[in-house]
C-alpha positions in Angstrom: 55.9 103.2 90.7 59.5 104.5 90.5 60.3 103.1 93.9 59.0 99.7 92.9 61.2 99.6 89.8 64.3 100.6 91.9 63.5 97.8 94.4 63.3 95.3 91.5 66.6 96.4 90.1 68.2 96.3 93.5 67.0 92.8 94.2 68.8 91.5 91.1 71.9 93.7 91.6 74.1 91.1 93.4 73.9 88.7 90.5 74.5 91.5 88.0 77.6 92.7 89.8 78.9 89.1 89.9 78.6 89.0 86.1 80.3 92.4 85.7 83.1 91.7 88.1 84.0 92.0 91.8 82.9 95.3 93.5 85.6 96.8 95.7 85.0 97.2 99.4 83.5 100.6 100.2 82.3 101.2 96.6 78.6 101.8 96.0 76.0 100.4 93.7 73.9 103.4 92.7 70.6 102.7 91.0 69.0 105.3 88.7 65.9 105.3 86.5 65.9 108.7 84.6 68.3 110.9 82.7 68.3 113.5 85.5 69.0 110.9 88.2 71.8 109.5 86.0 73.4 112.9 85.5 73.2 113.7 89.2 74.7 110.4 90.4 77.5 110.5 87.8 78.4 114.0 89.1 79.3 112.6 92.5 80.5 109.1 91.6 83.7 107.8 93.2 86.3 105.3 92.1 84.9 101.8 92.3 81.2 102.8 92.1 78.8 101.1 89.8 76.0 103.2 88.4 73.2 100.9 87.4 70.6 102.3 84.9 67.1 101.0 84.8 65.4 100.0 81.6 64.2 102.7 79.2 64.9 104.7 76.0 66.8 107.9 76.1 66.2 109.9 72.9 68.6 112.7 72.1 69.8 112.8 75.7 73.6 113.3 76.1 74.8 112.4 79.6 78.0 114.1 80.8 80.5 111.9 82.6 82.6 114.2 84.6 84.2 111.9 87.2 87.1 109.4 86.8 88.0 106.2 88.4 91.4 104.6 88.8 93.1 101.7 87.2 92.2 99.5 90.2 88.8 101.0 90.8 87.1 102.2 87.6 83.7 103.8 87.6 81.2 101.5 85.9 78.1 102.8 84.2 76.0 99.8 83.3 72.5 98.9 82.1 70.6 96.9 84.7 70.1 94.2 82.0 72.3 93.9 78.9 70.5 95.8 76.1 67.8 97.1 78.4 68.8 100.8 78.0 68.6 102.3 74.6 70.2 105.6 73.5 68.8 106.9 70.2 69.4 110.0 68.0 72.2 112.1 69.4 71.9 110.4 72.8 74.7 108.7 74.7 77.6 109.7 76.9 80.0 112.6 76.8 83.3 111.1 78.2 85.4 114.3 77.7 88.2 114.2 80.3 86.9 111.1 82.0 89.4 108.2 82.6 89.0 104.7 83.9 85.3 104.5 83.1 83.5 101.4 82.0 80.4 101.8 79.7 78.6 98.5 79.7 75.4 96.9 78.4 73.8 99.7 76.4 72.2 100.0 73.0 73.2 102.9 70.7 70.8 103.0 67.8 69.6 105.2 65.0 72.1 108.0 65.7 75.7 108.9 65.9 77.0 106.2 68.3 79.7 106.9 70.9 83.0 108.7 70.9 86.0 108.2 73.3 87.8 111.6 73.1 91.5 111.9 73.2 91.6 113.1 76.8 89.4 110.2 78.0 92.2 107.6 78.5 92.0 104.1 79.8 88.3 103.6 79.4 86.4 100.4 78.5 83.5 100.0 76.1 82.0 96.6 76.7 78.9 94.5 76.1 77.1 97.2 74.2 75.1 97.0 70.9 75.6 99.5 68.1 72.7 98.9 65.7 71.5 100.6 62.5 73.4 103.9 63.1 73.5 106.5 60.4 76.4 108.7 61.5 80.0 108.6 60.4 81.0 105.9 62.8 79.2 103.8 65.4 82.2 104.0 67.8 85.2 106.4 67.5 88.2 105.9 69.7 90.7 108.8 70.0 92.3 107.9 73.4 95.2 105.8 74.6 94.6 102.5 76.4 91.0 102.1 75.4 89.5 98.6 75.5 86.7 97.7 73.2 85.3 94.2 73.8 82.3 92.0 73.7 80.2 94.5 71.7 77.9 93.9 68.7 78.0 96.2 65.7 75.2 95.4 63.3 72.9 96.4 60.4 74.4 99.5 59.0 73.2 100.4 55.5 74.5 104.0 55.4 78.1 105.0 54.6 80.4 105.0 57.6 82.4 102.5 59.7 81.5 100.4 62.7 84.6 101.2 64.7 87.3 103.7 63.9 90.5 104.3 65.9 92.3 107.6 65.3 94.1 109.9 67.6 95.0 113.5 68.5 96.1 116.1 66.0 96.4 115.4 62.3 99.0 112.6 62.4 99.0 110.8 65.7 97.3 107.6 66.8 95.7 106.4 70.0 98.1 104.0 71.5 97.6 100.5 72.9 93.9 100.2 71.9 92.7 96.6 72.4 89.8 95.4 70.3 88.6 91.9 71.1 85.6 89.5 71.2 83.4 91.8 69.2 80.8 90.7 66.7 80.7 92.7 63.4 77.6 91.7 61.5 75.7 92.7 58.3 77.4 95.8 57.1 75.4 96.4 53.9 76.5 99.8 52.7 77.2 99.2 49.0 79.3 102.2 48.0 82.8 101.9 46.6 84.5 103.1 49.9 83.9 104.2 53.4 82.2 101.1 54.9 84.9 99.2 56.8 84.0 97.2 59.9 87.2 98.4 61.6 89.3 101.3 60.4 92.5 101.4 62.5 94.0 104.8 61.5 93.8 107.0 58.5 96.1 107.8 55.6 97.5 110.9 57.4 98.3 108.8 60.4 100.0 105.9 58.7 103.4 106.5 60.2 102.2 106.8 63.8 103.1 103.8 65.9 99.8 102.7 67.4 100.8 99.4 69.1 97.2 98.3 68.8 95.9 94.8 69.2 92.9 93.4 67.2 92.1 89.9 68.2 89.3 87.3 68.6 86.7 89.2 66.7 84.1 87.7 64.4 83.1 89.4 61.1 80.1 88.0 59.2 78.6 89.7 56.1 81.2 92.5 56.2 80.1 93.8 52.8 80.2 97.6 53.3 83.6 98.0 51.8 86.4 95.9 50.1 88.1 96.0 53.5 86.6 94.5 56.6 89.7 95.3 58.7 91.6 98.3 57.3 94.8 99.1 59.1 96.2 102.6 58.3 98.8 102.9 61.1 102.0 101.2 62.2 103.2 98.6 64.7 100.0 96.7 65.2 99.0 93.1 65.8 95.9 91.5 64.1 95.5 87.9 65.3 93.0 85.1 65.7 90.0 86.9 64.1 87.4 85.1 61.9 86.0 86.6 58.7 83.3 84.7 57.0 80.9 85.3 54.1 82.2 88.7 53.5 83.2 91.0 50.7 85.7 92.7 53.0 89.3 91.5 53.3 91.9 91.9 56.0 93.9 94.8 54.6 97.1 96.6 55.7 96.3 99.6 53.6 98.9 102.0 55.1 101.7 101.8 57.7 104.6 99.5 58.5 105.6 96.7 60.9 102.2 95.0 61.5 101.9 91.3 62.4 99.0 89.3 61.0 98.8 85.9 62.7 96.4 83.0 63.1 93.4 84.5 61.4 90.7 82.4 59.7 89.1 83.8 56.5 86.5 81.6 54.8 84.4 82.1 51.6 85.2 85.7 50.9 85.9 87.5 47.7 89.5 88.0 48.7 91.7 87.2 51.7 94.7 89.2 53.0 96.2 92.2 51.2 99.0 94.5 52.4 101.0 97.5 51.5 104.0 99.1 53.2 107.2 97.7 54.8 108.3 94.9 57.2 105.0 93.2 57.8 104.9 89.6 59.1 102.0 87.5 57.9 102.0 84.0 59.4 99.9 81.1 60.4 96.7 82.3 58.7 94.1 80.0 57.0 92.4 81.5 54.0 89.9 79.1 52.5 87.8 79.0 49.3 88.1 82.6 48.2 86.8 83.6 44.8 89.7 86.1 44.4 93.3 86.2 45.4 93.9 84.7 48.9 97.1 86.8 49.4 97.9 90.1 47.7 101.4 91.6 47.8 100.6 95.2 47.1 102.3 97.3 44.4 102.4 101.1 44.7 102.4 104.5 43.2 105.2 105.2 45.7 108.0 103.1 47.2 108.3 104.6 50.7 105.6 107.2 51.6 107.0 110.5 52.9 103.9 112.7 52.6 101.2 110.8 54.6 99.3 110.7 51.3 96.7 108.4 50.0 98.9 106.6 47.4 99.4 102.9 47.6 102.9 102.1 49.0 104.6 99.0 47.5 104.9 96.0 49.9 108.6 95.7 50.7 110.7 93.5 53.0 107.6 91.5 54.1 107.4 87.9 55.3 104.5 85.6 54.3 105.1 82.2 55.8 103.4 79.2 57.2 99.9 80.0 55.8 97.4 77.6 54.3 95.7 79.2 51.2 93.0 77.7 49.0 90.8 79.2 46.4 89.5 79.2 42.9 91.5 82.2 41.6 95.2 82.9 41.7 96.2 82.3 45.3 99.1 84.8 45.3 98.9 88.1 43.5 102.0 90.3 43.2 100.4 93.5 42.1 102.9 94.7 39.6 100.8 97.0 37.4 101.7 100.1 39.4 104.9 102.1 39.2 106.6 100.2 42.0 106.2 96.4 42.2 106.7 94.5 45.4 110.3 94.4 46.6 112.4 92.0 48.7 109.4 90.0 49.9 109.6 86.4 51.1 107.0 83.6 50.5 108.0 80.6 52.6 106.6 77.3 53.8 103.1 78.0 52.7 100.5 75.4 51.5 99.0 76.6 48.2 95.9 74.5 47.3 94.7 75.8 44.0 91.4 75.2 42.2 92.1 77.5 39.2 94.5 77.7 36.3 97.4 79.4 38.0 98.6 79.7 41.6 100.2 83.1 41.2 100.1 86.2 39.0 102.2 89.3 38.7 105.9 89.8 39.5 108.2 91.7 41.8 111.8 92.6 42.4 114.3 90.5 44.5 111.6 88.1 45.7 112.5 85.1 47.9 110.9 81.7 48.0 111.5 78.5 50.0 109.6 75.5 51.2 106.2 76.2 49.6 103.9 73.3 48.6 101.7 73.8 45.5 98.9 71.4 44.5 95.9 71.6 42.3 96.9 74.3 39.8 99.7 75.5 37.6 102.5 77.7 39.0 101.5 80.8 37.0 104.1 83.5 37.8 105.9 81.5 40.5 109.4 80.9 39.3 110.9 77.4 39.1 112.3 76.5 42.5 109.7 78.6 44.4 107.7 75.5 45.3 107.4 71.7 45.1 104.3 70.1 43.6 102.9 67.4 45.9 99.5 66.6 47.3 99.6 68.0 50.9 96.9 65.5 51.9 94.7 68.0 53.7 91.5 66.9 55.2 88.5 68.7 56.6 88.2 68.7 60.4 84.9 68.8 62.4 84.7 72.5 61.8 85.4 72.2 58.0 88.9 73.6 58.3 91.7 72.2 56.1 94.3 70.4 58.2 97.2 68.0 57.3 96.4 64.3 57.7 98.7 62.0 59.5 100.6 61.1 56.3 100.8 64.7 54.9 104.1 65.5 53.3 103.8 68.9 55.0 104.8 67.4 58.3 108.3 68.4 59.4 109.0 69.7 55.9 109.6 73.4 56.5 112.9 74.6 55.0 113.3 77.9 56.9 113.7 78.3 60.7 112.0 81.8 60.8 112.3 82.6 64.5 109.4 85.0 64.0 107.1 81.9 64.0 106.9 80.0 67.3 103.3 79.0 67.3 100.8 77.6 64.8 97.2 78.6 64.2 96.1 76.5 67.3 98.6 78.4 69.4 100.6 75.2 69.8 104.4 75.6 70.1 106.1 74.6 66.9 109.2 72.4 67.3 112.4 73.0 65.5 111.2 70.7 62.6 108.2 72.9 61.6 105.3 71.7 59.4 104.5 73.6 56.2 101.3 75.6 56.4 99.3 77.1 59.2 98.8 74.0 61.3 101.4 72.0 63.1 100.0 68.5 62.9 98.4 67.2 66.0 95.7 64.6 66.4 93.7 67.1 68.4 92.6 70.3 66.6 91.7 73.0 69.1 91.4 76.0 66.8 88.0 76.6 65.1 86.3 79.6 63.5 84.7 81.9 66.0 81.0 81.7 66.4 78.4 84.1 67.8 78.7 82.2 71.1 82.3 83.4 71.5 81.7 87.1 70.9 79.3 89.9 71.6 77.5 91.1 74.8 76.4 87.7 76.0 79.6 85.8 75.4 81.7 84.6 78.4 
């Protein structure tokens, strides 16, 4: 019976390898169907080999990966069919010391998930499903140059995060971690804290330069925490993600110098909030929030020097060319703490209010130019911070707010802002930029991500 199953797997192997990528000349496709066979084959795998695991459930079985590939010839460990191999309990892979390894197509359920240790660099975790886990995190990344893509994280009800990125020691971060095309769904832990979909760093690592990239991920029902994406490190890019129907916001909770660009947030309780210095937040579309669409954080400290948990005031940040709509105050300058926001710029945004006031709170040495306000009173926005005119936005085929052909936002931006070269559609902005996230074009290529764009079965 075992030989019959191996033969069936081998017959379909050519098509499977075509989906997973091109196999290098001389590399082997090694088919296994039991934990003992998998361990034995991995102990002798060579760069470029593909270890294909037949269907089954491995309960509390931890498989040691002791061999490494190369950048051009990784070792790939893959389920024969996506989702056909299930690790439960404490089962999974021990990647300690293994580099250039691809883990592809498995299910990690009802247990502790998977860890990429700090000495396991340049590995890829792709097209897996993390479902219903009860441990601290479904996936923990501690290693540089890790790629996390096309996975599904779903159905957590216990405290803990779907994906956490940390690093070695007490204060360092894994560098150049790339998180893309993942589906984060139905996080239903209802505690006050500790249920983020992505936690990129920790308070004690906030000054570590991570150079991470979080892009093209879909978050739906990210309700486990007030933060769906929680960045607690420095020098990152968060771009072109979609967050829908979620309690969680996109939050720069700690750290400096992060760029937030081209994200779409629809129908949440809040939108984007940030603390720390020198962030650039541009070309985002935040629609129909019940709370503030954009929060400039105030802090118990001005500039953190202790790697503590205090909020740090948002200073020297640029918020420009965003389109914000909602029923509460669109802009919140959080000024109830000791240090109010300082030297921040609000420029060339469209503020489409459906409540009594567009802004609340105050700050120090704030700057304003080119904003369009319509639908609500100014609130705490000072005179001269905006002009009141109907931006003439219309809903496109994907229900996104875009300027119509006669919108007064077209060509009306008053600041050059060389930090902004594209719009939300990744179209190049001309020298005469439009106000808001979208540079007017009769075509509208950008849309919210859907389940067809992300997860194990997406292209």
